[in-house]
N, C-alpha and C positions, 0 to 999 in steps of 0.2 A: 911137693908141688912148688913151683916158683911163685913168689908173692906178687900180687897185683901192684903195679907201680902207680903212684899218684904224681901229678905234675904241679898242682896248686894245693896248698894247705887249706883245710877248713878250720874254722874257729872252734876251739874246744873250751867250754865253760864248765868247770868242775863245780860240785855243790856240797851238800851237807848230809850228815848222819847216814842212815842206812842206804839211801840212794847213792851216796858217794862210795860206799863199800861195793855196791852192785856195779857201779860205773867201772871201777877197776877190774872187777871180775869179768865183765862183758868184754872189755878191751883185751884182757889177757887170754880168754878162752875162745872168743868168737871173732875177733877182728885181727889182732896182731899175728896170729899164725898164718893168715891168708892175705893180708894187705900190708904193704910197706907204707904204714900210716904216716901222713904228714899233717900235723895240726899246729896252730898257733894257740898256745895254752894260756888260759886265764883261770886263776883260782878264785871262784866266787863263793867259797866257803865263808861263813859268817865272820870268823875271826880275821880272815884276810881282808874282807870288806871293811871291817872295823880298823885294821891296821893301816889301810890305805885311804881311810875316810871316804870309802865307797868309790874312789877313783877307778878301781879295777873294773867295776861294773860299766862305767862310762867308756873306758878303754876297750872293753870287750865288745860293746855295742858298736863302736866306731870301727873296730876290726871286722865285725860282721858286715858292715856297710862296704868296707874296702874289698873283702874277699868274697862276698856274695853268699856264703853258706856257713851256718853255724849249728852246733849241736850243744844243748845245755842240759846239765843235770839239775834236779830239783834243789831248791835253796830255801833257807829259813828266812821268813820275814818276821823280825822280832816284835813281840808284844811285851806287856809288863811281866808275864810269866817267864818269857825267854830272857829278859833282862836279869831276872833273879838266877836263872840257870847259868847264864854267862856273865858273871859279875865284872869281867874285864871290858865289857862293851861300854863305849863312851857315849853312844847315842842309839835311839831306837830307829835304826836305819830303815829306809823305805824299801818297798818290794823291788828286788832287782828286775823282776819281770816288767814291772811298770816303767822303770827307767829305760830298759832296752826297747820296750814297745814305743815309748815316746820318741826315742832317738831314731828308730827305724820307721816310725809312722806306719806301723804294720797292723794287720788284722790277724787274729788268732783263729785258725780253723781247727776245730776239734771233732774227731770222728771215732766211733767205737770200732774195736777189732772184733769181728763177728765169727762165731764158731757154730757149726751145725749142732754140736752137743749141748749148747747153751741157748735156750730160746728166750727172747725178750719177754719181760713181764707184760708188756702190751702185746697181746697175742696176734694182732693184725700187722705189727711191724715186721716186714719181710726183708727190708734193705736198710743199711745204715743211714742215720740222720746226722749230717755234719752241721755243727754249730759254728757260725762265723761271728766272732765276738769283737766288737770295736775295742781297741786296746789303748784308747787315750781318753782322759778327762772324765767328766761327770763326777760322781762322788769320790772317785779314786784320786782326783786332784782338787778336791773341795777343801775349803777352809771352814772351820766350825768353832763355835764358842758357846758358853753358857752365860746367862745373866741372872741376877738375883733380886731384881726390883722391877716395878712397872716402868714402861717406856716404849719407845718406838724404834724399830730397826728400818734403815733405808738401804737401798742398793744404788750405788752411784758409779757411773763410768765417766772418766775424764779422758777425752781424746787428745792426741798430740797437738791437734789444732787449737786446743783450749776449750772446745765445746764440751758440754756436760749433758748427760742424761741421768735422771734420778727417779726412783719410784719407791713408794712405801712398801716394805715387806709385810709388816704387821705391827699393830699396837697391842701390847699385852698388859695385863693387870697384876703380874707377879713374875716369879722365876720362869725362865724359858730357855730353850736350846735353839741354836740357829746354825744354818749351813748355807754357804754360797758355793755354787758349782758352775762350771763353764765347759764349753767345747769350742773348737775353732772350725770355721768353714773349711779351711785347708785340710784338716784332719778328717772331717766328715766326708769330704770329697775323695780323699785317699782311701778311706774305708769303703766307700761305694765302688770305686774303681777296682780295688782288690777283690771285692765280692763278685763283681760282674766278670772280671778276668778269670777268677777261679772257677766260677760256674761254667764258663766257656771251655776252660781246660778240662774240667771233669765231665762236661756235657750233661749237666744236671740242672733242674729247675732251681731258681733262687726265690726264696721268700724273704720278705723284710717286714718287721712289725715294730711299732712304737705305741705310744698312747697320746697321739696328737689331739684327741678330743679334750684332754685335760691339760697337758702341757702344750697349748696351742702354738706358742712361739718357739719354745725350745725343741720339742719333738717335731713340730711342724717344719723346722729348718732341715732336720734329718730327712723327712719325707720329701721335701721339695728338692733337695740336692740329689737324692737317689733317682727321683723321676727325671730330673734334668739330665743326669749322666746317662740314664738308660735311653732316653729319647734321642739324645744327640750323638751318642758314641757306641751303643751296644745293641740297640733294637734289631738292626739288620742282621747281625751275627746270630743273635738269639733265634730269630725267625728262620734263618738258614739252617740252624742245628735242630730246630723243632723243640726248643726248650722255652720256658716261660719265666717272666718276672712277675711276682705277685706281691702286692702290699695289702696288709690288713692290720687292724688293731691287735695289740698283743694278747688280750684276753680271748679274742676270736681265734687268733693263731694257735693258742694253746689247745683249744678245743679241736681245731682242725688237725693239729699234729697228732693228738691222741687217736683220732679216727683214721689217720692216714696209714698207708703201707710203708712209708719211709722213702728213702732214695732221693732226697733233695737236700739243698743247703738252706739253712735258716739263719739269716743275718739278724743280729740283735745288738742293741746298745751295750755298753760296758758291763753294767751290773746285771742286766737281764741275761746276757751271755754267760756271765760267771755262774749264775744260778742254774740256768737251763742246761748248760753243758754237764753239770753234775747230775741233774735229773736224767738226762739222756744216757749218761754213762751207767748210772745205777739201773735204769730200766733195761738196758741191753746186757747188763751183767755185773760190771765192776769198773770203778774208776781206774784201777790198775790196768785196764784193757782199753784205755782212752788215749788216742794219739793226739798230738798238738803240733801245728806248724804255724809260725808267725810269718806272714807274707806281706812285704811292702809293695806299693804300686809299681815300683821299678824292678821287681822280681827277686829281691833279697829274701832268703828263707832261713829261719832259725827253728830247728826241730827240738822238741822236748817232750817229756811226759806230762800229762795233765795233773798228776797227783803230787802230793807233798813228799816230805823227806822220811816218812815212816818212822817217827820218833820211838814209838813203843817197841818196835823190833830192834831199833838201834841199841836201846838200853839192854835188851836181852843179849844182843851180839857182844856188847862190852863185857858181859858176865861170862862170855865163852860159849854161849848157846848157839846152835845152828838154827837159823830162822828160815821160815818158808815165805819169804817176801817175793811177791810177783814182779819179775823184771821185764814183762812183755812190753809195756809202754816205753821203757827206756831202751830196750833193744830196737824197737821201731823208730825211736828218735835217731839212733845211730844209722840204721838202715836207710831212713829217709834222707839223712845228710849225705851218705855215701852215694846214693842214687842221684841226688841233685848235683853233687860234685862231678860225678861221671857224665851227666848230661851236659853240664856247662863246659867241661874240658874235653868232650868228645872221647870219653874212655868207656866204651860199651861194656868192657869186662868189669869195670868198677860198678856200673849201674846193675849189671847182671848179678854181681855178688850181693848187692843190697837186696835185690829181689829174692835171691836164694836164701839169704839170712832170714828174711820174713817167712819164706816157705818152710824152712827147716824148723822155725819156732812153732808155726801153726801145725805142721806135721807131728811134732812132739806132743802138743796138746791133744790133737785128734787121735793119737795112739793111746791116750789115757794117762800120760805122764804129765802132772801139773802140780803147781803149788797149792797148798791146802785151802787157800781162800776161794778157789774155784770149785772145790768138791761139792759144797752144798748147792751149787747152781746148775750142775749137769742134769740132763734129762734122766728120768728113771730108766734103769736097764743099761745105761752106759757104764762100761767098766773103766774105772779111773783109780789111780793111786796117788796119794799126796807125797811129795818129795820136798826136800829143802831147796833153797835157791841154787846152791852150788851143784847139787845133783841135777836140777833142771837144766842149768847151763851146760853141764857135761853132756846131757842127752842131746841138746841142740847141736853142740860141737861135733858129736859123733855123726850126725847127719850131714855135716858140712864137709867132712873129710872125703 
């Protein structure tokens, strides 16, 4: 068959460890035989980030802003253990996801891939729950320190005008730990707009929750901006579509989510979204079945898997073992990027291929061929067999021919 032609490249951000291996396999087996793939390639593997002093991450994010669509492989964010594993590292580099999110000013929307043969742990969940995670600030851009004597900490803001605001954080009588975090009105507003626009595009209700009864000023600003954006820009469209915007405290929201049937978007601050997206993924089946797309208010999209680099499988792979690593979320990252590129460039055949890639992957799972992580999750009586990653990708490829 003739390969599908692309007119505009998408940004390809390569990654680390086992997901980097799968990345190459997915391209080789599922994309390159069918698509004349055009990408602007950036190697975000840890050693190249180190070699470029993380400039490659910044360059990749700006390329995504320029080209409008990006697809990203999972990457390592080094901690002390990783510094020991990779002694050539000159610095404990920051999360590349955090850098990209800050530059794109985007919101991460994470949604589970649902299968009839795998029922959610929460028995009344019938439809996917999408987590909209604010992707800037709070503790992810916080500064912190420890002190070892009695004293007082203050928080001071000095404006460019010379005006100052200051308040006492706390007076302590011994060693203590401190943290200062922030967010920007512009980023909160971009978060709100992305959430409302995504809800309209998906025709789904939007929930938003914080803890403004405790963080009256900090979380209160999030609540105020969301309400202002809804009332001034989105209420009419929501009412026209018959969808709702709903705010409640996060503890109440958790209880409501557990009792719900799903099928809505749940917007959360950075840390809350980080935690709840993993909870939703596990409850629906597996983090390896969780898709993620970063959406900026001006429509830039960066697709990736929600999970990490699968280190344990990578070390087995280095020993020559065949691993049964689940590639579904990474496949859906590629399919999402191809669909979006096709939409923007008016290439219906490319968009259709992205959909067909997803369908072939789901059909393979529904036929009972799956990686071994999913075997314990299937419903009793469903006939399934575990295969390694390469065998699974071959089975998907056979359905694409």
